[in-house]
Structures are given as structure tokens and as C-alpha cells.
C-alpha positions in Angstrom: 41.8 36.9 4.0 41.4 34.7 7.0 38.5 32.7 8.3 38.3 35.1 11.2 37.6 38.0 8.8 34.4 36.5 7.5 31.1 37.5 8.9 30.1 34.8 11.4 26.6 33.4 11.2 24.5 32.5 14.2 23.9 28.8 13.9 22.0 26.8 16.4 21.7 23.0 16.0 18.6 20.9 16.8 20.6 17.8 15.9 22.9 18.7 13.0 23.6 22.2 11.7 27.1 23.2 10.8 28.5 26.6 9.8 30.3 26.5 6.5 33.1 29.0 6.5 35.3 28.6 3.4 37.7 31.5 2.9 38.3 33.1 -0.5 35.2 33.0 -2.7 32.2 33.4 -0.4 30.2 36.5 0.0 31.3 38.0 3.4 27.9 39.7 3.8 26.2 36.3 3.7 25.8 33.6 6.3 26.0 29.8 5.5 25.0 26.6 7.3 24.6 22.9 6.6 21.2 21.8 7.8 20.0 18.3 7.5 16.9 16.2 8.2 17.4 16.8 12.0 16.7 20.5 11.4 18.6 23.7 12.3 18.6 27.4 12.6 20.4 30.2 10.8 20.5 34.0 11.5 22.0 37.1 10.0 22.7 40.1 12.2 19.9 42.7 12.2 18.0 40.5 9.7 16.0 37.3 9.5 16.3 34.2 11.5 15.3 30.9 9.8 14.3 27.9 11.9 14.0 24.7 9.8 12.2 22.0 11.8 13.2 18.3 11.9 11.7 16.4 9.0 11.6 19.5 6.7 14.6 18.3 4.7 15.3 14.8 3.3 19.0 15.4 3.0 21.6 17.8 4.3 21.7 21.0 2.3 23.8 24.2 2.5 21.5 27.1 3.4 22.5 30.7 2.7 21.1 34.0 3.8 22.4 37.1 1.9 21.3 40.7 1.6 19.9 41.8 -1.8 18.5 45.0 -3.3 15.0 43.6 -4.2 11.9 45.7 -3.3 8.9 43.5 -2.4 6.5 46.4 -1.8 3.0 45.5 -3.2 -0.1 47.6 -2.8 -0.5 48.7 0.8 2.3 46.5 2.0 5.3 48.7 2.1 8.8 47.1 2.6 10.6 48.2 5.7 14.3 47.8 5.6 16.3 45.6 3.3 15.5 42.3 1.6 17.3 39.0 2.0 17.6 36.0 -0.3 17.5 32.6 1.4 19.1 30.0 -0.8 18.8 27.6 -2.6 15.7 29.4 -3.9 14.3 26.3 -5.5 14.2 24.3 -2.3 10.8 23.3 -1.0 10.3 22.2 2.6 8.2 19.3 3.7 7.2 21.3 6.8 7.1 25.1 6.9 10.1 26.8 8.5 9.7 29.7 11.0 11.0 33.1 9.8 11.3 36.1 12.1 13.1 39.5 11.8 15.2 41.2 14.4 14.8 44.8 15.4 11.8 47.1 15.8 8.7 45.9 13.9 6.6 48.4 11.9 2.9 48.8 12.3 1.0 45.6 11.4 4.3 43.8 10.9 4.2 41.5 7.9 6.9 39.4 6.2 6.9 39.4 2.4 8.1 36.3 0.5 8.8 35.7 -3.1 10.2 32.9 -5.2 12.0 33.9 -8.4 9.9 36.3 -10.4 6.6 35.0 -9.0 3.9 36.6 -6.9 4.7 38.1 -3.5 3.0 36.4 -0.6 2.3 38.4 2.6 2.5 36.6 6.0 0.9 38.6 8.8 1.2 37.3 12.3 -2.0 38.9 13.5 -0.2 40.4 16.5 2.8 42.6 17.0 5.3 40.0 15.9 7.0 39.8 12.6 6.5 36.1 12.0 6.0 33.9 9.0 6.1 30.2 8.1 7.4 29.6 4.7 7.3 26.4 2.7 10.1 27.2 0.4 13.2 29.4 0.2 13.3 32.7 -1.7 13.5 36.5 -1.2 12.1 37.8 2.1 11.6 41.3 3.6 9.9 43.0 6.5 6.9 45.2 5.7 4.2 47.4 7.2 0.9 45.6 6.7 -2.1 46.6 4.7 -5.6 45.3 3.8 -5.8 41.7 2.5 -7.7 40.8 -0.6 -10.2 38.5 1.2 -11.0 36.9 4.5 -11.8 33.2 5.2 -15.1 32.8 7.0 -15.0 29.1 7.3 -13.4 26.9 8.6 -11.5 28.5 11.4 -7.9 28.4 10.4 -4.9 28.0 12.7 -2.6 31.0 12.4 0.6 28.9 12.9 1.2 25.3 12.0 1.9 24.2 15.5 -1.7 25.2 16.5 -3.3 22.8 14.0 -5.4 20.0 15.6 -4.7 16.9 13.5 -7.3 15.0 15.4 -10.1 17.0 13.7 -9.2 17.1 10.0 -11.4 18.0 7.1 -12.2 14.7 5.5 -12.0 14.1 1.7 -13.2 17.6 0.8 -11.8 20.9 2.0 -14.7 23.4 1.9 -13.5 27.0 2.4 -15.8 30.0 2.4 -14.1 33.3 1.4 -15.4 36.8 1.4 -13.6 38.9 -1.3 -12.9 42.6 -0.6 -13.8 44.4 -3.8 -11.8 42.3 -6.2 -13.5 40.8 -9.3 -10.9 38.1 -9.5 -9.9 35.9 -6.6 -7.1 33.3 -6.4 -7.2 30.6 -3.8 -4.1 28.5 -3.1 -3.8 25.3 -1.1 -0.2 24.1 -0.3 0.1 20.6 1.3 2.8 19.8 3.8 3.8 16.4 5.3 4.3 16.8 9.0 4.5 13.1 9.7 7.0 12.2 7.0 4.6 9.7 5.5 5.7 10.2 1.9 9.0 10.8 0.0 7.2 12.2 -3.0 6.3 15.9 -3.6 2.7 16.2 -2.5 2.0 19.3 -4.5 3.7 17.9 -7.7 7.2 18.3 -9.0 8.0 22.0 -9.2 4.5 23.1 -8.1 3.3 24.5 -4.9 -0.4 24.4 -5.4 -1.4 21.1 -7.2 -1.8 18.9 -4.1 -5.5 19.7 -4.2 -7.8 20.9 -6.9 -11.1 22.7 -7.2 -14.1 20.3 -7.3 -16.7 23.0 -7.4 -17.3 26.7 -6.7 -20.3 28.6 -5.6 -20.4 32.4 -5.9 -18.1 32.5 -8.9 -16.8 30.7 -11.9 -13.5 28.9 -12.2 -11.2 30.4 -14.8 -7.9 28.4 -14.3 -6.3 25.7 -12.2 -2.9 25.1 -10.6 -1.0 24.8 -13.8 -0.5 28.6 -13.9 1.7 28.3 -10.8 0.1 31.1 -8.8 -2.8 29.3 -7.0 -4.8 26.1 -6.9 -7.5 27.9 -8.8 -8.7 31.3 -9.9 -12.4 32.5 -9.7 -14.4 35.3 -11.3 -16.4 36.6 -8.3 -20.1 37.2 -8.7 -21.2 37.0 -5.1 -20.2 38.5 -1.7 -19.0 35.0 -0.6 -17.2 32.4 -2.6 -17.4 28.7 -1.5 -14.7 26.4 -2.8 -14.7 22.7 -2.5 -11.2 21.3 -2.9 -10.4 17.6 -3.2 -7.1 15.7 -3.6 -5.3 16.0 -6.9 -1.6 15.0 -6.9 -1.9 14.4 -3.2 -4.0 11.2 -3.7 -5.2 9.0 -0.9 -3.3 9.4 2.4 -3.3 7.5 5.6 -2.2 10.4 7.9 -3.5 13.9 8.2 -1.5 16.6 6.4 -1.0 20.3 6.9 -2.6 22.6 4.3 -1.7 26.3 4.0 -4.5 28.5 2.6 -3.7 31.5 0.5 -6.0 34.1 -1.0 -5.0 36.8 -3.4 -5.4 38.8 -6.6 -2.9 40.3 -9.0 0.7 40.3 -7.9 0.0 39.9 -4.2 -1.4 36.9 -2.2 -1.9 36.4 1.5 -1.1 33.4 3.7 -4.2 33.4 5.9 -3.7 30.2 8.0 -3.6 26.4 8.1 -6.0 23.5 8.3 -5.6 19.7 8.7 -6.8 17.4 5.9 -7.2 13.7 5.6 -8.8 11.2 3.2 -11.1 8.7 4.7 -10.7 4.9 4.6 -13.3 4.7 1.8 -11.8 7.5 -0.3 -11.6 6.4 -4.0 -12.7 2.8 -3.1 -15.2 1.7 -5.7 -15.7 -1.9 -4.5 -15.1 -3.0 -8.1 -18.2 -1.2 -9.1 -20.5 -3.7 -7.4 -20.9 -2.4 -3.9 -20.6 0.5 -1.4 -17.6 1.1 0.9 -18.5 1.5 4.6 -16.1 2.6 7.3 -18.6 3.1 10.2 -16.9 0.3 12.1 -13.5 2.0 11.8 -12.2 -0.2 9.0 -13.2 0.1 5.4 -15.3 -2.7 4.2 -17.3 -3.2 1.0 -21.0 -3.9 1.2 -21.4 -5.9 -1.9 -24.4 -6.1 -4.2 -26.4 -9.4 -4.5 -24.4 -12.0 -6.3 -21.1 -10.5 -5.2 -18.8 -10.9 -2.2 -15.5 -9.5 -0.8 -12.7 -12.0 -0.8 -10.9 -12.5 2.5 -7.6 -11.3 1.0 -9.2 -8.1 -0.3 -12.1 -6.7 1.7 -12.3 -3.6 -0.6 -13.2 -5.7 -3.7 -16.6 -7.2 -4.7 -16.1 -10.3 -6.8 -18.8 -12.2 -8.6 -19.9 -15.3 -6.8 -20.6 -18.3 -9.1 -24.1 -19.7 -8.7 -24.3 -23.4 -9.6 -26.4 -24.6 -6.7 -29.1 -26.9 -8.1 -27.7 -26.6 -11.6 -26.0 -29.3 -13.6 -25.0 -27.3 -16.6 -25.1 -23.8 -18.2 -23.8 -20.4 -17.2 -22.7 -19.8 -13.6 -23.6 -16.1 -13.7 -19.9 -15.0 -13.6 -18.8 -15.9 -17.1 -18.0 -19.4 -16.1 -19.8 -22.8 -16.6 -21.5 -25.1 -14.2 -21.0 -28.2 -16.2 -21.6 -30.0 -19.5 -24.2 -32.5 -20.5 -23.4 -35.9 -21.9 -24.0 -37.2 -25.4 -27.6 -37.2 -26.4 -28.5 -34.6 -23.8 -29.2 -30.9 -23.9 -29.0 -28.2 -21.2 -32.4 -26.7 -20.3 -32.5 -24.1 -17.6 -29.5 -25.6 -15.8 -30.7 -29.2 -16.1 -29.5 -31.9 -18.5 -32.4 -33.5 -20.3 -32.6 -36.3 -22.9 -32.5 -35.0 -26.4 -35.3 -36.3 -28.7 -34.2 -38.7 -31.5 -33.4 -37.0 -34.6 -36.2 -37.0 -37.3 -35.5 -39.5 -40.2 -36.8 -39.1 -43.8 -37.2 -42.2 -46.1 -36.6 -41.8 -49.8 -39.9 -41.3 -51.7 -40.3 -44.3 -53.8 -43.9 -43.5 -54.8 -44.1 -42.9 -58.6 -46.9 -43.0 -61.1 -49.4 -45.8 -60.6 -48.1 -48.7 -62.7 -50.6 -51.3 -61.7 -51.7 -53.4 -64.7 -55.0 -55.2 -64.6 -55.2 -58.0 -67.2 -57.8 -60.6 -67.5 -58.8 -62.1 -64.2 -58.1 -65.8 -64.0 -59.4 -68.0 -61.3 -58.6 -71.7 -61.1 -60.2 -73.9 -58.5 -59.5 -77.5 -58.1 -60.5 -79.4 -61.1 -62.8 -76.7 -62.1 -61.2 -73.8 -63.9 -62.9 -70.5 -64.5 -61.4 -67.9 -66.7 -63.0 -64.6 -67.0 -61.9 -62.4 -69.8 -64.6 -60.7 -71.7 -67.3 -62.5 -69.7 -65.7 -66.0 -70.4 -66.3 -69.0 -68.1 -64.9 -72.5 -68.5 -65.8 -75.4 -66.3 -64.0 -78.8 -66.5 -66.7 -81.4 -66.6 -69.3 -79.0 -67.6 -67.5 -76.2 -69.5 -69.4 -73.0 -70.3 -67.9 -70.3 -72.4 -69.5 -66.9 -72.6 -68.6 -63.9 -74.6 -70.3 -60.7 -75.4 -72.2 -62.0 -78.3 -72.8 -65.7 -77.7 -72.9 -68.5 -75.1 -71.8 -72.0 -76.0 -72.3 -74.9 -73.8 -70.6 -78.3 -74.4 -71.3 -81.3 -72.5 -69.3 -84.5 -72.7 -70.4 -87.6 -71.2 
């Protein structure tokens, strides 16, 4: 077999797209191309044309389109013609790729897309074109359209990604109002794309298509599951004619540039891609100002309005740090866990001021015991005259007089 005997693909290059024609082992019914970050286009005769935009791929990959026998018919959406598998089927795109089908389109032309054994997603152009924008490769087929599971009442969605106005994004919260059509269970999916190439990480999570955002709240129904099931961002049991979903960043996190968000609604084994919206987190998103202030972006730049006793440092205007307060204080706590100063020896800190400490109290040993005073005879001696008083006894030199209790004797010597 020669190269010329292979079925030739139609390959158009935006910057880099090369047909890969290796004789011998390749399926002659398939078409192949190398398409890189610059984008490229690949078509199969009487079948789909895939246009991958610049920036959708981070590296050059071999893209294959081959006919398969799959039947993607679901509900009212009846497959028209054959199905095609676009490979590698596990490849996600950073920006949706345009997919069209050649030939006559059926009534209400719709393109059905499925990855692996997952749910079929219907892409209806809203006009007479068979047109879809797919964010990942998989099995695709043309179909006649039917009734979708729900309609989005608000906001107004762009039908194709290039119609999205990134200058008017939904900020911090994506509020979507949906009117279900008879289904008791409603799935809502949000898939995030990166049109500006701001990030090299998967914005929806590794291996997931719906975890970039998450449900914050729901009105008109109750949440039964989240994105971990792989079918939608969240599932809701409907109890009203309108369901309002508030979605906030999950794995997406805080972003500096607006992103593209595809909205899907569905139930059971069929979902519907209903359009696109722009989304952005504001300058104050997730900024807590260290728990001591409020972030304000009214001036265009995010700044923290700090509580009393706190201030934003010059190097980090989105923080509120405690400001030590030592003015008029010699000592004691500075209000931020620090210290204004210490007092010297013999001083104490009293309400921020060092004051003299009173002398310590002293205690003398108690030497007071029982009264041991002994009173004996009183003796008084004066000059030459001596008077001794015992039991009423008096003696006088010269004239000496002695007196006791019973007698008085007087002796006189001349």
C-alpha cells in the first residue's frame, strides 16, 4: 500500500497543522493531523470539520477523526447519519473548538457529543446550521433536534463563544435562573475555559469538566449532589417552576482575567449546551484583610479599610496588621502582644507608668514575754541621810528613825 492510496484529510493550518500519513498500520477511513498551540483544522469527507483555535492546546497533538458505529440518539434527538470519534478522546481544550457537519442538515439541526460512556450533550445552533463548540474530544454525530430539558431565563447567554462580551462579566457569583420543563430532577453544569491563556492548570480540575465552579445556594429546589459525579456541577430536586442557582469559584479560584463559562442543563442521559457567559472574580474576592478590616475596590484597586488599632503595611495593602500603641506609656503591653518597656529596680508598672514601689514591710522578732519585773524593798539614799523603806522602815543618819509594823524606835546620839 502506498501513501497515495490512503484517504487524504482536509487540513488547513492557522499556524501549524500537518497531515500525518504513515502507510501500513493506519485506518484508511480515518483522517489525521498534528495540531499545536497555534491551532488548526481537520475535516473528513461528508462528515465533521473540526477547527481548533489558537491557544486551545498547550502542546502539539495528533488529532484523528474516524467513523464509528455508535448511536447517540437520546429522547427526541434522533441521530441523522453516522457517528465519528475524534481522538484522543481524553483531550480537553482550553478554548472550545468549532465543529460543523457537511451535507444537508435535518430539521432543528443538532450536534450530539459524548465522551466515553458518559452522558450525551446536545448542541443546537438555534438556526439552520449544524454547529457546536466542544470543549473536549469524543464521539460526535448529527441529529434532528427535540425539546430541551430546561431554558435559562437569566442571564442572557451568548450562543457561541465569540459573541461573549468579556467587558461585562458576572462578578464573583454566577446567578442563573432556569425554568425546568416537566422534570423533577435538574442537572446544571458549568464548564470553565481560559480564552486568554492566563493559567497552565486545569480550571475545572484534573479529569473533571464541571468542578471549576460550585453551587453556593439554590432557590426553587434542593441540592442532591455536586461535581464529583462527573455529570454536572450540581443536581437539584425541583420544587418550583423556576430554579435559581448561585455558583461561585471552586477549583477555579481567584482569577485576574475574565473566563468563558459554558452552561449546560439536563436530566437523565441527555444534557443540553445552552450558551456561554463571561465570569470574573473581583479584586477583593477572598480578601479577608487579616480578619481586621474590609476590602474596598471602589477606587479601582483593592485596599483594606482596617479596624481601629490596625493598619495596612506599605508592602501588603491587603493586610491589616496590629499597630503597637506605646504613646505616653513607659511600660506594659503595647496592645499587639509586645511590650512598651520595663521599669527599673524598685519600680512597678501602673497603667503604663513606672511608679516607685513602697518599701517592703519589716517585722521585728517578738521579744515580749511574761512580765518578769521584780519589786524588792525600795531603797533611797540621799547624801548623808539614808532612808530605807522595807516594811515601813526609815533610817536617818544623825537622827535615825526606824519604823516597822509593830513598833517605832528612835535613837538619838549627841
